C-alpha positions as CSV (number, residue, x, y, z in Angstrom):
1,X,6.8,-2.6,-10.6
2,X,6.0,-3.6,-14.2
3,X,7.5,-6.6,-16.0
4,X,8.7,-3.9,-18.5
5,X,10.7,-2.1,-15.8
6,X,12.0,-5.3,-14.3
7,X,13.4,-6.3,-18.0
8,X,15.0,-2.7,-18.5
9,X,16.4,-2.8,-15.0
10,X,17.7,-6.4,-15.4
11,X,18.8,-6.3,-18.8
12,X,16.9,-9.1,-19.8
13,X,13.9,-9.9,-22.2
14,X,10.3,-9.9,-21.1
15,X,10.1,-13.6,-21.8
16,X,12.9,-14.4,-19.4
17,X,11.2,-11.8,-16.6
18,X,8.0,-14.0,-17.3
19,X,10.0,-17.4,-16.5
20,X,11.7,-16.0,-13.7
21,X,8.3,-14.7,-12.1
22,X,6.8,-18.1,-12.9
23,X,10.3,-19.7,-11.2
24,X,9.7,-17.7,-8.1
25,X,6.0,-18.7,-7.6
26,X,6.9,-22.4,-8.1
27,X,9.6,-22.0,-5.2
28,X,6.5,-20.8,-2.9
29,X,6.8,-17.0,-3.0
30,X,3.4,-15.3,-3.4
31,X,4.2,-13.3,-6.5
32,X,1.4,-11.6,-7.7
33,X,0.7,-9.8,-11.0
34,X,-2.1,-7.4,-12.1
35,X,-2.6,-6.0,-15.7
36,X,-3.8,-2.3,-16.4
37,X,-2.3,1.1,-15.9
38,X,-1.9,0.8,-12.2
39,X,-0.8,-3.0,-12.5
40,X,2.7,-4.5,-11.6
41,X,4.3,-7.4,-10.3
42,X,4.1,-7.8,-6.5
43,X,6.0,-10.0,-4.1
44,X,4.3,-10.0,-0.4
45,X,6.3,-9.2,2.6
46,X,7.1,-11.8,5.2
47,X,7.6,-14.7,2.7
48,X,10.2,-16.9,2.9
49,X,12.5,-18.7,-0.2
50,X,13.7,-22.2,0.1
51,X,17.3,-21.7,-0.2
52,X,18.3,-25.1,-1.6
53,X,16.7,-23.8,-4.7
54,X,20.1,-21.4,-4.9
55,X,23.4,-21.5,-6.0
56,X,26.2,-19.8,-3.8
57,X,26.5,-17.4,-6.3
58,X,22.8,-16.5,-6.1
59,X,22.8,-16.2,-2.4
60,X,25.4,-13.8,-2.4
61,X,23.7,-11.6,-5.0
62,X,20.5,-11.6,-2.8
63,X,22.1,-10.5,-0.4
64,X,22.2,-7.0,-2.1
65,X,18.4,-6.8,-2.8
66,X,17.3,-4.8,0.3
67,X,16.9,-7.6,2.9
68,X,18.0,-6.5,6.5
69,X,19.5,-8.6,8.9
70,X,16.0,-9.6,10.0
71,X,14.7,-10.5,6.8
72,X,17.8,-12.8,5.9
73,X,17.4,-14.7,9.1
74,X,13.9,-15.6,8.2
75,X,15.2,-16.8,4.7
76,X,17.4,-19.0,6.8
77,X,14.6,-20.4,9.0
78,X,14.0,-24.0,7.5
79,X,16.4,-26.9,8.7
80,X,16.8,-27.8,4.5
81,X,17.8,-24.3,4.3
82,X,20.4,-24.4,7.1
83,X,21.6,-27.7,5.7
84,X,22.1,-26.5,2.1
85,X,24.1,-23.5,3.4
86,X,26.5,-25.5,5.3
87,X,27.2,-27.8,2.2
88,X,27.9,-24.2,0.3
89,X,30.2,-23.2,3.4
90,X,31.9,-26.5,3.1
91,X,32.5,-26.6,-0.5
92,X,33.6,-23.0,-0.4
93,X,36.3,-23.8,2.0
94,X,37.5,-26.7,0.2
95,X,38.2,-24.5,-2.9
96,X,39.8,-22.3,-1.2
97,X,38.5,-19.1,-2.4
98,X,40.3,-15.8,-1.7
99,X,37.3,-13.7,-2.1
100,X,35.0,-13.4,1.2
101,X,31.2,-13.9,0.4
102,X,29.3,-11.0,0.1
103,X,26.9,-11.3,3.5
104,X,30.4,-11.0,5.2
105,X,31.4,-7.6,3.8
106,X,28.2,-6.1,3.0
107,X,25.5,-5.3,5.6
108,X,21.9,-3.9,4.3
109,X,19.4,-2.6,6.6
110,X,16.3,-1.0,4.8
111,X,14.4,0.4,7.5
112,X,13.9,4.1,7.5
113,X,15.5,6.0,10.3
114,X,13.7,6.0,13.7
115,X,11.0,3.5,12.6
116,X,10.0,0.5,14.8
117,X,10.1,-2.9,14.0
118,X,6.5,-3.6,12.9
119,X,5.0,-6.5,14.6
120,X,1.7,-8.5,13.9
121,X,0.4,-10.6,11.0
122,X,2.4,-10.6,7.5
123,X,0.6,-10.5,4.4
124,X,2.4,-14.1,3.3
125,X,0.8,-15.6,6.4
126,X,-2.1,-14.5,5.6
127,X,-2.3,-15.4,1.7
128,X,-3.3,-18.8,2.1
129,X,-6.5,-18.8,3.9
130,X,-7.4,-16.0,2.1
131,X,-6.9,-17.7,-1.1
132,X,-9.0,-20.7,0.3
133,X,-11.8,-18.6,0.7
134,X,-12.2,-19.3,4.5
135,X,-13.7,-17.4,7.1
136,X,-11.0,-15.8,9.8
137,X,-11.2,-15.5,13.3
138,X,-8.8,-12.8,14.3
139,X,-7.7,-10.8,17.5
140,X,-7.8,-7.2,16.7
141,X,-5.9,-4.2,18.6
142,X,-7.9,-1.3,17.9
143,X,-6.4,2.0,18.8
144,X,-10.2,3.1,19.9
145,X,-10.5,0.4,22.3
146,X,-8.4,-0.6,25.7
147,X,-8.8,-4.0,25.1
148,X,-8.6,-6.6,21.8
149,X,-11.5,-7.6,20.2
150,X,-12.1,-11.1,18.7
151,X,-14.0,-10.7,15.8
152,X,-15.3,-13.5,13.0
153,X,-14.8,-12.2,9.7
154,X,-15.4,-13.0,5.6
155,X,-12.1,-11.9,3.9
156,X,-11.9,-10.7,0.3
157,X,-8.1,-10.2,0.3
158,X,-5.2,-8.0,1.1
159,X,-5.0,-4.4,0.3
160,X,-1.6,-2.4,0.2
161,X,-2.1,1.3,0.6
162,X,0.6,3.8,1.1
163,X,2.8,1.3,2.3
164,X,0.2,-0.3,4.8
165,X,-1.0,-3.8,4.7
166,X,-4.8,-4.3,5.4
167,X,-7.3,-7.2,5.4
168,X,-10.2,-6.4,3.8
169,X,-13.2,-8.3,5.1
170,X,-16.9,-8.2,6.0
171,X,-17.9,-8.0,9.6
172,X,-21.4,-8.9,10.3
173,X,-21.9,-8.3,6.6
174,X,-20.3,-4.6,7.0
175,X,-16.9,-3.9,4.8
176,X,-14.0,-3.3,7.2
177,X,-10.7,-2.6,6.6
178,X,-8.2,-4.0,9.3
179,X,-4.5,-2.9,9.8
180,X,-2.3,-6.1,9.6
181,X,0.2,-4.9,12.2
182,X,-2.9,-4.6,14.7
183,X,-3.8,-8.2,14.2
184,X,-2.2,-9.9,17.1
185,X,-3.9,-13.5,16.6
186,X,-5.8,-15.5,13.8
187,X,-7.0,-18.6,13.1
188,X,-8.4,-20.2,10.0
189,X,-12.2,-21.5,10.4
190,X,-13.7,-24.3,9.0
191,X,-16.2,-22.3,6.9
192,X,-16.3,-20.6,3.7
193,X,-16.3,-17.3,3.3
194,X,-19.6,-15.3,3.0
195,X,-19.3,-12.3,0.8
196,X,-21.9,-9.6,-0.7
197,X,-23.2,-10.6,-4.2
198,X,-21.4,-8.5,-6.9
199,X,-19.1,-7.3,-4.7
200,X,-14.8,-7.9,-5.2
201,X,-11.7,-6.9,-3.3
202,X,-11.3,-4.3,-5.5
203,X,-14.8,-2.7,-5.2
204,X,-15.0,-2.8,-1.5
205,X,-11.4,-1.5,-1.0
206,X,-12.0,1.3,-3.2
207,X,-15.2,2.5,-1.4
208,X,-13.5,1.8,2.1
209,X,-10.8,4.1,0.7
210,X,-13.0,6.7,-0.4
211,X,-15.2,6.9,2.5
212,X,-12.2,6.9,4.7
213,X,-10.4,10.0,2.9
214,X,-14.0,11.7,3.0
215,X,-14.6,11.2,6.9
216,X,-11.1,12.3,7.5
217,X,-9.6,14.7,5.0
218,X,-9.4,18.7,6.0
219,X,-8.1,21.0,3.2
220,X,-6.4,24.1,4.6
221,X,-5.9,27.3,2.0
222,X,-3.0,29.3,3.2
223,X,-0.2,31.7,2.0
224,X,3.5,30.7,2.3
225,X,6.2,33.5,2.4
226,X,8.8,33.1,-0.7
227,X,11.5,32.3,2.1
228,X,9.8,29.5,3.3
229,X,8.0,27.4,0.0
230,X,11.0,25.1,-0.6
231,X,10.8,24.0,3.1
232,X,7.0,23.8,3.0
233,X,7.8,21.6,0.2
234,X,10.3,19.2,1.9
235,X,8.2,19.0,5.1
236,X,4.6,19.1,3.9
237,X,5.4,16.6,0.7
238,X,2.3,15.8,-1.0
239,X,0.1,16.8,1.3
240,X,0.8,20.5,-0.3
241,X,-0.6,21.6,-3.3
242,X,0.3,25.0,-4.9
243,X,-1.1,26.3,-7.8
244,X,1.5,28.2,-10.6
245,X,-0.8,30.9,-11.0
246,X,-1.7,32.0,-7.7
247,X,2.2,33.2,-6.9
248,X,2.8,36.8,-6.1
249,X,5.6,39.0,-4.7
250,X,4.7,38.1,-1.2
251,X,4.0,34.5,-1.1
252,X,2.6,31.6,-2.4
253,X,-1.0,30.6,-2.2
254,X,-1.6,27.0,-1.2
255,X,-3.9,24.3,-0.1
256,X,-2.6,21.7,2.1
257,X,-4.5,18.3,3.0
258,X,-4.3,16.9,6.3
259,X,-6.1,13.9,7.5
260,X,-7.2,15.3,10.8
261,X,-7.9,18.9,12.5
262,X,-5.3,18.4,15.3
263,X,-2.4,17.7,12.4
264,X,-2.7,21.4,11.3
265,X,0.0,21.6,14.4
266,X,2.7,20.4,11.7
267,X,2.1,24.5,10.6
268,X,3.3,25.7,14.1
269,X,7.2,25.7,13.2
270,X,7.0,27.8,10.2
271,X,5.6,30.4,12.7
272,X,3.9,33.5,10.8
273,X,5.8,32.4,7.5
274,X,2.8,30.5,7.0
275,X,-0.9,32.4,7.0
276,X,-4.1,30.0,7.0
277,X,-6.8,31.7,5.4
278,X,-9.5,28.9,6.3
279,X,-11.4,26.8,7.1
280,X,-12.4,28.6,10.2
281,X,-12.0,25.7,12.7
282,X,-8.2,25.1,11.5
283,X,-7.5,29.0,12.1
284,X,-9.0,28.5,15.7
285,X,-7.1,25.2,16.4
286,X,-3.9,26.8,15.6
287,X,-4.5,30.0,17.9
288,X,-5.1,27.7,20.5
289,X,-2.2,25.4,20.0
290,X,-0.1,29.0,19.3
291,X,-1.7,30.4,22.8
292,X,-0.9,27.3,25.1
293,X,2.6,27.1,23.6
294,X,3.3,30.5,24.6
295,X,1.7,30.0,28.1
296,X,4.0,26.7,28.5
297,X,7.3,28.9,27.6
298,X,6.5,32.0,29.8
299,X,8.8,33.1,32.3
300,X,8.2,32.0,35.7
301,X,7.4,34.8,37.8
302,X,10.3,35.8,40.2
303,X,10.0,37.0,43.9
């Protein structure tokens, strides 16, 4: 979020937001701020907060900030925090407050439905060695290989792309993106990083993203029946691009972007309500998928 958005949401001044951000940094949270049109204020996931700096009221309010049970447990991990919390509870008991703590009557689970908890490395755990400019020895569980690899990399920094965190680094002088949830172990190497001259995190990340999208994206042209266009928008989301002037009495001409050819199977539930015009390999793959599906559900021959 931008500082202006934060100030508007909280009903305070920009000066107050700046002061509070500095307070969070002083408390040990990896809060970053980036200027520009696409900039804003970010706090890296996986970070912990020293609860001794919070009042009882502040801690209660924190329970409503989108933290789930696991995240609140991580906040209470330190011995100092547990001691501070026990003092808070004791003080409240003596005062005889009639109001129950918010944490007792409000439960927040911010994870999407049907989404497993992610494992691996958190951004907050890596930010220290990355800022110190050290090499890292990582154990990486690649989806393309049967066993983990141990690699020594030269980090540029951390990239948050489409809700997923990556370590951007050179490996043998070649740029790579490593998904943090696939980094099962890491160790800081007592050697300074050796990155390529005139390269920054921003330039390397932009080049890697452009290359990945060029290598993986496939654009399908199609016509969607009038009765199914709203359903298609809900299911396909931003992958569907509709041109306003390409609407007719029979349907809407659209372009649909997929990362892989195999992903066109997403169109099968629409049946004949979506007609794919191209590319040829997309039409052929849909035909093969539909044929295999028909064979799979064909009636068994009777005696």
